[in-house]
C-alpha positions in Angstrom: 0.0 0.0 0.0 1.4 3.4 -0.9 2.7 5.7 1.8 1.2 8.7 0.1 -2.2 8.8 -1.6 -3.6 11.6 -3.7 -6.2 13.6 -1.8 -7.8 17.0 -1.7 -5.3 18.0 1.1 -2.7 18.1 -1.6 -4.6 20.3 -4.0 -3.2 23.8 -4.4 -5.8 25.2 -6.8 -3.2 25.7 -9.5 -3.9 23.0 -12.1 -0.5 22.8 -13.8 1.1 22.2 -10.4 -1.7 19.9 -9.1 -1.4 17.8 -12.3 2.3 17.3 -11.9 2.0 16.5 -8.2 -0.7 13.9 -8.9 1.6 12.3 -11.4 4.4 12.2 -8.9 2.2 10.6 -6.3 1.1 7.9 -8.8 4.7 7.2 -9.8 5.8 7.0 -6.2 3.0 4.4 -5.6 4.4 2.5 -8.6 7.8 2.4 -6.9 6.3 1.2 -3.6 4.2 -1.4 -5.2 6.5 -2.9 -7.8 8.6 -6.1 -7.3 12.2 -5.7 -6.4 13.2 -6.8 -9.9 11.5 -3.6 -11.4 12.5 -1.2 -8.6 15.4 0.5 -10.5 13.2 1.0 -13.6 10.4 2.6 -11.6 12.8 4.7 -9.4 14.5 6.0 -12.6 11.1 6.9 -14.0 10.2 8.8 -10.8 13.5 10.7 -10.9 12.9 11.7 -14.5 9.4 13.1 -13.8 10.6 14.7 -10.5 13.4 16.4 -12.4 10.8 17.8 -14.9 8.4 18.8 -12.1 11.1 20.6 -10.1 12.6 22.2 -13.2 9.2 23.6 -14.1 8.7 25.0 -10.6 12.2 26.4 -10.6 11.5 28.2 -13.9 8.3 29.6 -12.6 10.0 30.9 -9.5 12.8 32.5 -11.5 10.6 34.0 -14.2 8.2 35.6 -11.7 10.9 36.7 -9.2 9.4 34.6 -6.4 10.9 35.9 -3.2 11.3 32.6 -1.4 12.7 30.8 -4.4 16.3 30.2 -3.3 15.3 27.9 -0.4 12.7 26.1 -2.5 15.2 25.5 -5.4 17.8 24.2 -2.9 15.4 21.7 -1.5 14.7 20.5 -5.0 18.4 20.0 -5.7 19.0 18.1 -2.5 16.1 15.8 -3.0 17.1 15.0 -6.5 20.6 14.3 -5.5 19.4 11.8 -2.8 17.0 10.2 -5.3 19.9 9.7 -7.7 21.9 8.0 -5.0 18.8 5.8 -4.5 19.0 4.8 -8.2 22.5 3.5 -7.6 21.3 1.5 -4.6 18.3 0.1 -6.6 20.6 -1.0 -9.4 22.9 -2.8 -6.9 20.0 -4.6 -5.3 19.6 -2.6 -2.2 15.8 -2.6 -2.4 15.1 -2.3 1.3 17.1 1.0 1.5 15.3 2.3 -1.6 11.9 1.4 -0.3 12.8 3.2 3.0 13.8 6.2 0.9 10.5 6.1 -1.0 8.6 6.2 2.3 10.6 9.1 3.5 10.2 10.9 0.1 6.4 10.5 0.4 6.4 12.2 3.8 8.7 14.9 2.6 6.6 15.5 -0.5 3.3 15.9 1.3 4.9 18.5 3.6 6.7 20.2 0.7 3.4 20.6 -1.2 1.5 21.9 1.8 4.2 24.5 2.7 6.6 25.7 0.0 4.5 24.7 -3.0 1.4 26.2 -1.5 3.2 29.5 -1.2 4.4 29.2 -4.8 0.9 28.3 -6.1 -0.5 31.4 -4.3 2.1 33.5 -5.9 1.5 32.1 -9.3 -2.3 32.5 -9.1 -1.6 36.1 -8.4 0.6 36.2 -11.6 -2.3 35.2 -13.9 -1.4 38.1 -16.2 2.2 36.8 -16.5 2.8 35.3 -19.9 3.8 31.6 -19.8 1.9 30.8 -16.6 -1.3 28.9 -17.4 -4.2 30.0 -15.2 
């Protein structure tokens, strides 16, 4: 059973971000539910989509001069680096450690959405006239 399930508590009322977050939650569930033999492949897919998600958020923060962006971007970098370390573990058969990482990632992601991403979504909703940010 996944550590994190999509629910209304994760909605930020900013569809582009909500859609990416929902996809992350689903991919994380795939990681948690897959057999060990598929763990590296699913973890790699999660990293790829997480990199795209974080990259898009980082671009939004930069292009809209989001005042709290530097801490948010730093968290993205640190988490991606840890996830990349997890891929090495998955490839070497250290499935228990990667599954522990996945559970911790789920807890972190929920808190991240409800704090830093919530502030960013509020900022972006206020930037509706900003070109390149879908309403």
